[in-house]
N, C-alpha and C positions, 0 to 999 in steps of 0.2 A: 588575583583580581577575577580571573575566570571562574574560580570556585565560588567566590562571593556572589558573583552575578548569577551563577547556577542556583545557589541556595536561595537567593532572593526571588528568582523566577519560580522555583518550586514552592516557596512560601506563599507567594501571591496566588499561584494556581490552586494550591491546597486550600487556601483561605476562601477563594472564590467558589470552589465546588462545595466545600463544607458549608459555607454561608448560604449558598443558594438552596441547599437541601434542608437547612435547619433554621436559618435566621429570618426567613420570609414568613408571611402570614400562613402559608400552607404548612410550614414547619411547626408553627405554634398550634395550629388546629390538630395536627397529627400528635404532637406531644400532649395536648390537652385531653386526649382520650384516656390518658393514665392519671390525670389529676384527681385528687380526692376533693369532692365538693365541700365536705365538712371542714377542710383546712381553712376555708375563707369565711366561715360562718361565725368565727369567734368575735366577740365584742371586746373592745378595749376602752370602755368608758373610764374616764378619769386619768387615762395615760396622756402624758404630754409629749408631743412629737414636733420636731423641727424638720422642715423640708426646704432645701435651698433650690433656687431656680424654679420657683413653684407657680409662676403665673401662666405657663403654657406647657404643652407637650407632656412628657412623662412626669415632670414635676407636678403639674396641675393634676394629672390623673392620680398620682400618688397621694397628694393632699386630699383630693376628693374621696379616694378610697378609704383613707384613714378617718376622715371626718364622718363618713357614712357609717363607720363602725364605732362611733362614739368618742373618738379621741379628741383632745384639745390640740389644735394644729396651729403652729406658728409658721406662716409662709414667708420665707425670705426672698425678697424680690429687689432687683436693682431699680426698677421704674415704679414710682409711687402710684401713678394713675393706673397703669396696667395691673399692678398688685391689688389695688383697691377694687378694681372690676372683678378680678379673679376671686377675691375673698367673698364679695357680694354674691357671685354666682354659686359658689360652693355652699354658702350659708342658706341660700334660697333652695337649691336642689336637694340638699341633705336634711334640712331642718335643724342642723347643728349650728348654733350661734357661737360656739366656742372655737371660732376660726379667726385668726388675727394676722395682720400684716406687720412684718418687720422689714424696714428698708435697709439694704446693705449691698454694696458693690463688692462682689467676690473677687474682683481683679485688684483690689486695694487692700494691702495689709493694714493700713491705717484705719480703713473703714471696718474691717473685720474686728480689729482690736476695740474700736469704738462701740460696735454692736455688742461684742462680748461683754464689755464693761457695763453697758446699759442693761443687758439681759440678766446678768448675774445679780443685779439688784432685786430681781423677782424672787431669787433664792428658791426656785422650784426644781424638783427633779425632772430631768429629761429622760424619758424612757426610750425614745427612738430618735436618733439623729440620722437623717437621710441626706447624704452628700450627693445631690443630683445636678447642681449647677455645672454646666459644661459649655465649651465653646470650640468651634473649629473656624479659625480665621485663616484664609488661604494666603494672605500676604503678611510679611513681618510688620507687626505693630508693636511699639514699645509704650508701656504704660507711663504715667507721670512719675512712678516710683522707679522706673528704669528696667522693668521686667518685660520679657517677651509675653505678649498678651495671652496666647493659648496656655502657656506654662503658668502664668499668673492666676488664671481662673481654675484650670483643671487640676493643677498640682499644688501650687502654693496656697491657693484659696481653700482647697479641700483639706490640706494639712493644717493650715492655720485655724480653720473653723473647728476641726476635730480636737486639736490639742487645747485650744482655749476653752472649749465647751466641756471638756472631760470632767472637770469638778462637778458640774451639774448632772452629767450623765452618770457619774459614779453614785450620785445620791439615789438613783433608782434601782441599784443592784438589789437582788440578783437578776432582775429582768432587763438590765440595761443593754442596749445594743446600738451599734453604729453600722449603717448600711451605705455603701458607696456604689454609685452607678457608674460602671466602667463602660467598655464597648468591646464588641467582638473584634473590632479593628486592631485591638492590642495583640491579637494572634500574629499580626503581620510584622511585629517589632520585637526585637530582643530588648532587654533592659539596658539602658545607657545612662551614664552619669553626665552626658552632655545635655543638661536639662533645658537649656534655652536655644538649642540648635545653633551653636556658635561655629560649628565646623561644617563646611560644605554649603551648597546652595539651599536656601530655605525652602521647605516644602510643607505647607500647612497640613495636608492629610497625613504625612509621615510624622509630623510633630504631634498631631492629635493621637496617633497610634502609640507613640512613645509615652505621651502623658498618661494614657489609659493603662499602659503596662506598668508605669510607676505606681498608679493607684492600687493595682493588684499587689505589688511588692510592699507598699505601705501598709496595706491591710494585714499582710503576714506579720510585719514588724510590730504593728499595734497589738495583734493577738498574742505575740510572744512577750512584749513588754508589759502589757497591762492585763494579762490573763488572770492574775491573782486579785484583780480588783472587781471581779464579777461582771465584767463587760464583755459582750460578744461582738466581734468585728467580722463583717461579711461584705463581700464585694460581688457584684453581679453584672451581667450585661443583658440588655433588653431585646437583643436581636435587631433586625432592621425595621425600624418603625417610621411611619409617616408623620413627622413632626415639623413645626415651623423651622426649627434649627436645621434639620436635614434638607428641607426645601431651599433654604437660603444658602447653606454652605456647600451642598453637593447637588446642584440643580440637574446636572446630567445624569447622575445616579438616580435621583428622585424620579426623573422623567422616564428613564429606562425601566425602572421597576414599578411604574405606575400601576396600581391595582394589585400589586403583589406584596406591598409592604404591610407591616403590622399596624394596628391602630395604637394610639397612645395608651389606651387602657390595657391592651395586650402587652405592650412594652413594660408597663408598670406592674403587671401581674406578679412577677417574682419579687419585686420590692415589697409589695404589700404582704405577700406570703411570708417573706422573711421577718416582717414586723409582727406577724401574728403567731408564728410557730413557737411552741415551747423550746427553750434554748437547748434542752438536752437532745433535741432532734437535729440540731444544727452543728456544724463544725466551724469554730472560730478560726478565722484566717482563710476560710474556704471561698472558692469562686463558684458562683451559682448561675444557672441558666435554665429557664423553664422549670422552676421548682425542684431542681436537682443539682447536687454538687458535680462539677465537671472539671476536666483537666485544664490547666492553665497554659498548655502548650499543644500545638498540633504535631502529629508524628513527622519526624524528619525535618522539622522546620528550623532546627538549629537555634532555638531561642532559650532552651532550658539551661544551657551551659553558662549563659550570661547572668542568670537569675540566682545570684549567690549572696551570702551574707555580707561580704566585703563591699559589693556594689550598693546594696541596700543601705548599709551603715554610712557609706560615703554620701549617698543622697540625703539621708536624714540629717547628717552634719551640715550639709549645704543649706537645707531648708531652715534648720535652726538658726543659721547665721543670718538669714533674711528676716527672721522674726524678731 
């Protein structure tokens, strides 16, 4: 028990120091000195892109950035009114009218299946699927389908959307790609098969970190499983960005770092970069931050030993049973 507490204390300290130096806006500006401007000048006219959780924050910035470069963008939002407003703003600011709203609640397997069925009728290739929708709910909330809410959106929603849309993603090979927005918070958590936090006292922040670690593991699994289908799978984290979600879920953190957090555009930068780069320059299954592949584990944080094929396969089996 003492050793576990010591590891957890070190993990938290290492994450805090590393995050403060790298995840804040000053970290982005420092890393941006090495960015290649030409990387973001590529046009993707005629490419079809789906962005989940697209009406605000990083999702909105991602949808805007893709539309600005000529893509046809399908914005998946839970709220119809906010979604319509976001679509209108992007159409107006980019001049790209090929931006559409798709209403879907990512916390509901039924809703995801219904959306997938409707969308497949379009029979169009999806060149880029961005799994951005995310949630940090601090108290335990159970969905109407019986799932813990954070898990339902962050893990089951991401998994269901990806698996169900893969037939359309495969149509766009060899340029097909799936990009999942994780969080640097996952550095604080080892991979666990306790997906719905059934053991111990529920902690929303810890559950969010667990969920985001699972997203990294799922990306590895998808890259391994579907590598021969011409689809690239990438996961990234945006750093600490000032978004409506962060302000609502982590008010103390947001206030403490006021003026130091990244903008939504800076948080979305690597998502857009991953969507634009030639696939031969990217590593499928890789974890990206500020336009570079980075380690999935902090030194001496004792998370790597849990990140094995047995645990990942067990998680996938569980998710499949829910689908």
